[in-house]
Each structure stands twice: as structure tokens, then as C-alpha cells.
C-alpha positions in Angstrom: 0.2 0.2 -0.2 1.4 3.6 -1.1 1.9 6.1 1.9 -0.9 8.5 2.0 -0.4 12.1 0.2 -0.8 14.4 3.3 -1.0 18.0 1.1 -3.8 20.0 1.2 -6.2 20.2 -2.3 -8.2 23.0 -3.0 -9.9 22.9 -6.2 -11.3 26.2 -7.8 -14.2 25.9 -10.1 -15.7 22.8 -8.9 -18.6 21.9 -6.0 -19.7 18.9 -4.6 -17.5 17.3 -7.6 -18.5 18.5 -10.4 -17.2 21.5 -12.3 -19.0 24.9 -12.6 -19.8 26.6 -16.2 -18.3 29.8 -15.2 -15.5 28.7 -12.9 -17.5 30.1 -9.3 -17.2 27.8 -6.1 -14.1 25.3 -4.7 -13.6 22.1 -3.3 -10.9 21.5 -0.6 -9.4 18.1 -0.1 -7.7 16.9 3.2 -4.8 15.4 0.5 -4.1 14.5 -2.9 -5.1 11.3 -2.7 -8.5 12.3 -1.8 -8.5 14.8 -4.5 -7.6 12.4 -7.2 -10.5 10.0 -6.5 -13.0 12.9 -7.1 -11.0 14.5 -10.0 -8.8 11.6 -11.1 -6.9 13.5 -13.8 -5.5 16.4 -11.8 -1.8 16.5 -11.8 1.2 17.9 -10.6 3.4 18.1 -13.6 1.6 19.8 -16.8 -1.9 21.1 -17.3 -4.6 19.0 -18.5 -7.8 18.8 -20.4 -9.8 20.2 -17.4 -8.0 21.5 -15.0 -4.6 23.9 -14.6 -1.3 22.1 -13.3 -1.3 21.7 -9.3 0.4 25.1 -7.9 1.6 25.3 -4.2 0.1 28.1 -2.5 1.9 29.7 0.4 -0.1 27.8 3.4 1.7 24.9 1.8 -1.3 23.3 0.3 -2.0 22.7 -3.9 -4.4 24.6 -5.8 -6.1 23.5 -8.9 -7.6 25.5 -11.3 -11.0 24.7 -13.9 -10.0 26.2 -17.0 -13.5 28.4 -16.8 -12.0 29.7 -12.8 -8.3 30.3 -14.3 -9.9 32.3 -17.2 -12.3 34.2 -14.9 -9.6 35.2 -12.4 -6.9 36.3 -15.5 -9.7 39.3 -16.5 
């Protein structure tokens, strides 16, 4: 059994396991493994079809954004 990854994860542009059309909302997870159970296509090393690559926040958590959220936040 692999060791669970413990970094907290925030997915911006998602609510209750679903992506929002306008990039609003966010969903937090206690660990990377928990986030990957809901969103298995999250990646730390590269942007994906639905999400930006994970970025470290100053508090030690990892932040992913849906493309709708990234576009809304960049305006």
C-alpha cells in the first residue's frame, strides 16, 4: 500500500465533485489522494484538459483551477 499524500488540495471552479460552468466555487480536500478520488485527472506536472497544473500555495496546500476559473480569475 502506498503512503497517502498529505498535502491539502483546493480545486477552484468545482463544487460537490462537479465543475461549474463559470468557474465559481471551490472544493477542498484533506489530501492529494482524496482529491484524486474525485478528480483523477489532476496533475502536478502539466496542465490537463480540465485543470491547470497544481501550484503550491504559501500555506503548503496545492491549488488547481478549472479552465473556467483560470479564465475568470485572469480578467
